[in-house]
C-alpha positions in Angstrom: 107.4 96.2 104.1 108.3 93.3 106.4 110.4 95.5 108.5 108.3 95.5 111.6 108.1 91.8 111.5 111.3 89.9 113.1 110.6 86.9 110.9 109.9 88.7 108.0 112.5 91.1 108.0 114.9 91.6 104.8 118.5 92.1 105.0 120.1 95.4 104.0 121.2 93.7 100.9 117.7 92.5 99.9 116.4 95.8 100.9 118.9 97.8 98.7 118.5 95.5 95.6 114.8 95.7 95.8 114.5 99.4 95.9 117.4 99.7 93.1 115.3 97.6 91.1 112.2 99.0 91.5 113.3 102.5 91.4 115.4 101.9 88.2 112.4 100.2 86.4 109.7 102.9 87.6 112.0 105.5 86.6 112.4 104.0 82.9 108.5 103.9 83.0 108.1 107.4 83.7 110.8 108.5 81.0 109.2 106.2 78.4 105.6 107.8 79.2 107.2 111.5 79.0 108.8 110.6 75.6 105.4 109.2 74.5 103.3 112.2 75.7 104.5 115.3 77.1 107.2 116.4 79.7 106.7 117.1 82.6 104.0 114.5 82.9 101.0 116.0 84.8 101.3 114.6 88.4 103.9 112.2 87.3 104.8 111.4 91.0 101.3 109.7 91.2 101.8 108.1 87.8 105.0 106.4 88.9 103.6 105.2 92.2 101.6 102.5 91.1 104.4 100.2 89.2 106.8 101.3 91.9 104.5 99.7 94.6 103.7 96.8 92.2 107.4 96.0 91.8 108.3 96.3 95.6 105.3 94.1 96.8 106.8 91.4 93.8 110.3 91.8 95.3 108.8 91.3 99.0 106.8 88.3 97.9 109.6 86.8 96.1 111.9 87.1 99.2 109.7 86.3 101.7 106.9 84.1 100.2 108.5 80.9 100.7 108.8 81.6 104.5 105.2 82.8 105.0 103.7 79.9 102.6 105.5 77.1 104.8 104.5 78.7 107.9 100.9 79.6 107.9 101.0 81.6 111.1 103.3 84.1 109.2 100.3 85.0 107.2 98.7 86.8 110.0 101.8 89.1 110.2 101.9 89.5 106.3 98.4 90.7 106.6 99.4 93.4 109.4 102.1 94.5 107.0 100.3 94.8 104.2 97.5 97.2 106.2 100.5 99.6 107.0 101.8 99.4 103.5 98.6 100.1 102.1 98.3 103.2 104.3 101.3 104.5 103.2 100.8 104.1 99.6 97.2 105.3 99.7 98.9 109.1 101.6 100.7 109.2 98.1 97.2 110.1 96.5 95.6 111.5 99.7 98.3 114.3 100.3 97.7 116.0 96.8 94.1 116.0 96.8 94.2 117.5 100.4 96.8 120.1 99.3 94.3 120.8 96.4 91.6 121.0 98.7 93.5 123.4 101.1 94.8 125.9 98.5 91.6 126.1 96.8 90.1 127.5 100.1 90.7 131.0 102.0 91.0 132.6 105.4 88.9 130.5 108.1 87.8 127.7 105.8 91.6 126.8 105.6 91.5 126.6 109.4 88.7 124.2 109.3 90.3 121.6 107.2 93.5 121.5 109.1 94.0 118.0 110.3 93.4 117.5 114.2 94.0 114.6 116.4 91.0 112.7 118.5 92.0 110.4 120.8 89.8 108.2 123.4 91.5 108.2 126.5 89.6 104.8 127.5 87.8 104.5 130.8 89.8 104.8 134.1 90.9 101.2 135.5 90.2 100.4 139.0 92.7 97.6 141.0 89.8 95.5 141.8 89.7 94.3 138.0 92.7 92.4 138.3 91.5 89.6 140.6 90.0 87.2 138.3 91.7 86.0 135.0 89.1 87.7 132.6 89.3 91.0 134.3 93.1 90.7 134.5 93.1 90.3 130.7 90.9 93.1 130.4 93.1 95.1 132.6 96.4 94.4 130.5 94.6 95.2 127.3 93.5 98.6 128.4 96.9 99.3 130.0 98.6 98.2 126.8 96.1 100.8 124.8 96.9 103.5 127.3 100.5 102.9 126.4 100.0 103.0 122.8 98.2 106.2 123.0 100.7 107.9 125.0 103.3 106.9 122.9 101.1 107.9 119.9 100.8 111.3 121.3 104.5 112.0 122.3 105.7 110.8 118.9 103.2 113.2 117.2 104.6 116.2 119.2 108.2 115.0 118.5 107.4 115.0 115.0 105.8 118.5 115.2 109.0 120.0 116.9 111.4 118.3 114.2 109.9 118.5 111.0 109.8 122.2 111.2 113.7 122.5 112.1 114.6 119.9 109.2 112.3 121.9 106.7 113.8 125.2 107.5 117.3 123.7 107.1 116.3 122.2 103.8 115.1 125.6 102.6 117.9 127.4 103.5 120.5 124.9 102.1 118.2 124.4 99.0 117.8 128.4 98.4 121.8 128.3 98.0 121.8 125.8 95.3 121.2 126.1 91.6 118.4 123.9 91.3 116.2 126.1 93.3 114.7 127.3 89.9 112.7 124.1 89.8 111.1 125.0 92.9 108.0 127.4 92.5 108.3 128.7 96.3 111.8 129.3 95.9 112.4 130.5 92.6 111.3 134.0 92.7 111.9 134.5 96.6 114.3 137.2 98.0 116.8 136.4 100.9 114.7 138.4 103.1 111.5 136.9 102.5 113.3 133.5 103.1 114.7 134.9 106.5 111.2 135.7 107.4 109.8 132.6 106.2 112.1 130.5 108.1 111.8 132.7 111.3 108.2 132.0 111.4 108.7 128.4 110.9 111.1 128.2 113.7 108.9 130.1 115.9 106.1 127.3 115.1 108.7 124.9 116.2 109.1 126.8 119.3 105.6 126.6 120.2 105.6 122.9 119.2 108.5 122.5 121.9 106.4 124.0 124.5 103.5 121.8 123.5 105.6 118.8 124.0 106.6 119.8 127.3 103.3 120.3 128.6 102.0 117.2 127.0 105.0 115.3 129.2 104.0 117.1 132.3 100.1 116.5 131.8 100.7 112.9 131.2 103.3 112.2 133.8 100.8 113.7 136.5 98.0 111.7 134.9 99.7 108.1 134.6 102.4 108.6 137.1 105.1 107.3 134.9 107.4 109.4 132.5 106.3 109.5 128.8 109.7 111.0 128.0 111.3 107.8 128.9 108.9 106.2 126.9 109.8 108.2 123.9 113.5 107.8 124.3 112.7 104.0 124.5 110.8 104.1 120.8 113.6 106.4 119.4 116.2 104.2 120.7 114.6 100.9 120.1 112.9 101.8 116.7 115.0 104.3 115.4 115.6 102.8 111.9 111.6 102.6 111.6 111.0 106.1 112.8 113.9 107.7 110.8 112.9 106.2 107.8 109.3 107.1 107.7 110.3 110.4 108.5 112.5 110.8 105.9 110.0 109.1 103.0 107.5 111.5 104.2 109.7 114.4 104.2 111.4 113.6 100.8 108.0 113.1 99.4 106.4 116.3 100.4 109.5 118.3 99.6 109.3 116.6 96.0 105.9 117.2 95.1 105.9 120.9 94.1 109.3 120.1 91.9 108.7 121.3 88.2 109.8 118.0 86.9 107.0 116.2 88.5 104.2 118.2 87.0 102.0 119.1 89.9 99.7 121.7 88.7 96.7 122.0 91.4 95.5 124.4 89.1 94.6 121.7 87.0 95.6 124.3 83.7 98.9 122.5 83.0 100.1 125.5 81.0 103.2 123.7 79.7 101.1 121.1 77.7 99.3 123.9 76.0 102.5 125.9 75.1 103.8 122.3 73.4 100.7 122.4 71.5 101.1 125.9 70.3 104.6 125.4 69.3 
């Protein structure tokens, strides 16, 4: 939080200390909950999310609060950062709900609820619109909007190429580690099944790479500038922001099925009944 706003950006030391404090207290909280109730705690990742978010927010307010209270203009940047942060927090709860709905369906019904992207390309612009100050402002606004949409599109295509490759590497490494026993998707998988699964994922990544190339070609023909350069510019200037979000997303998605976190989308929670019987 605050890393996208230069005047609110935290130092590396502040980020590390805030993360250690929030994660330490959150882990202590969920350990206490497990001691008092049952282990693993059903959907423990969702249980630990609220205190973690509250502590991170409290650290941000404690560190940056005096600055934006002294400068009212900073409050606008704070609100923008909070809106982004709230979306990221909401995804923590939306993702398990989506997975539950997805695994509850079969066949064509799963294809219906797969996420899609709808983009409004905006109206075509003519050069005559730049002559008055009002029209010039409108032209600049719409040009910025087009640049934002193209950046959004190529970043999505980039992520769809990269994440399957990272996922495949993660699965191969995890398969050869002893803690794979705690991942239901890998616990009983044979090496041949793993190879087949990884091949399918890499084929998907290859198709997404073709999709990325086609998107770059089409956008260049339509807009007369290289969106590949735009993608390279974003990855160079916003590398820390893009990579941190990708890492956070990937780690979260990979941790959801972990046995210790009690994610059971059948809502039977068999281990609770086993403990009761004992």
